[in-house]
C-alpha positions in Angstrom: -14.7 379.9 158.4 -17.5 380.4 160.8 -21.1 379.5 159.9 -23.8 382.1 159.6 -25.2 380.9 162.9 -21.8 381.3 164.7 -21.7 384.8 163.3 -25.2 385.4 164.6 -24.2 384.1 168.1 -21.1 386.3 168.1 -23.3 389.4 167.2 -21.6 389.9 163.8 -24.9 389.4 162.1 -28.1 390.8 163.7 -30.8 388.5 164.9 -34.0 388.5 166.8 -33.0 386.8 170.1 -35.7 384.8 171.9 -33.6 383.1 174.5 -30.1 382.3 175.5 -27.9 380.6 178.1 -24.2 379.7 178.3 -24.6 376.8 175.8 -27.5 377.6 173.5 -29.0 380.5 171.5 -32.6 380.8 170.2 -33.6 383.3 167.6 -36.4 383.9 165.1 -36.2 382.3 161.7 -36.0 385.1 159.2 -38.3 383.2 156.8 -40.9 381.9 159.3 -43.7 379.5 158.5 -45.7 380.9 161.4 -45.2 383.8 163.7 -43.0 382.6 166.5 -40.9 380.2 164.3 -37.7 380.0 166.2 -34.3 378.3 165.7 -32.3 376.8 168.6 -28.6 376.3 168.1 -25.7 375.2 170.2 -23.1 377.9 170.6 -20.4 375.3 169.9 -20.2 375.0 166.2 -21.1 371.5 165.1 -22.3 370.6 161.6 -24.6 367.7 162.2 -27.2 367.5 165.1 -26.3 363.9 165.8 -22.6 364.8 166.1 -23.4 366.6 169.3 -22.6 364.5 172.4 -25.5 362.7 174.1 -25.2 365.1 177.0 -25.3 368.2 174.7 -28.4 366.8 172.9 -30.1 366.3 176.3 -29.3 369.8 177.4 -30.3 371.2 174.1 -33.7 369.5 174.2 -34.3 370.8 177.7 -33.4 374.3 176.6 -35.6 373.9 173.4 -38.5 372.6 175.7 -38.3 375.9 177.7 -38.3 377.9 174.5 -41.3 375.9 173.1 -43.2 376.6 176.3 -42.4 380.3 175.9 -43.5 380.3 172.3 -46.8 378.6 173.2 -47.4 381.1 176.0 -46.6 384.1 173.8 -48.5 382.8 170.7 -51.2 380.4 171.8 -51.4 377.3 169.5 -52.2 373.6 169.9 -48.6 372.5 170.0 -45.1 373.6 169.1 -43.6 371.3 166.4 -39.9 370.5 166.4 -38.0 369.7 163.2 -34.4 368.8 162.7 -33.2 369.1 159.1 -29.8 370.6 158.9 -29.0 370.8 155.2 -29.5 374.5 154.7 -26.9 375.6 157.3 -23.9 373.5 158.4 -24.6 374.2 162.1 -26.7 371.9 164.2 -30.1 373.4 164.9 -33.8 372.7 165.6 -36.8 374.5 164.3 -39.6 375.2 166.8 -42.8 376.1 165.0 -46.2 377.0 166.7 -48.9 374.9 165.0 -52.6 374.3 165.0 -52.4 371.6 162.4 -49.7 369.5 160.8 -50.2 371.5 157.6 -48.6 374.4 159.4 -45.2 372.8 158.9 -44.3 373.1 155.2 -40.8 374.1 154.6 -41.4 374.5 150.9 -44.7 376.4 151.4 -45.3 380.1 151.6 -43.7 382.0 154.4 -45.2 384.6 156.8 -44.1 388.1 156.0 -43.4 390.2 159.1 -42.0 393.7 159.4 -38.8 394.3 161.4 -41.0 395.8 164.1 -43.2 392.7 164.2 -40.2 390.4 164.3 -38.8 392.4 167.2 -42.2 392.3 169.0 -42.3 388.5 168.4 -38.8 387.9 169.8 -39.5 390.2 172.8 -42.7 388.3 173.6 -41.0 385.0 173.5 -38.1 386.3 175.6 -40.4 387.7 178.2 -42.2 384.4 178.5 -38.9 382.5 178.6 -37.6 384.7 181.4 -40.9 384.5 183.2 -41.6 388.2 183.1 
């Protein structure tokens, strides 16, 4: 059975797409810690991040770097944090979170509530920056 992220990649479940290439897909976290909180996933379904090949991890990091630059351009912040957890969904993924302090990364803390329109505007802003528009 396909993971929820595979179903998102296939378009079976809607998402707020921020970036994409032939190998990876980036979309907004539906329970963001901060506006711009994005997930980057490989299109190949792999449960554990460290089960990706070395080459895939390298390419995924380069892709995530481009997405992080787009996030920072769209939503100015001091840095974009990266977290790899992987227990909540059995599909390798990284979280990219715009931060101004380390306290901005609290997975158990309160989440930002955005309307569907605000989520779409956020994704569109990141995508524009990712594509250089």
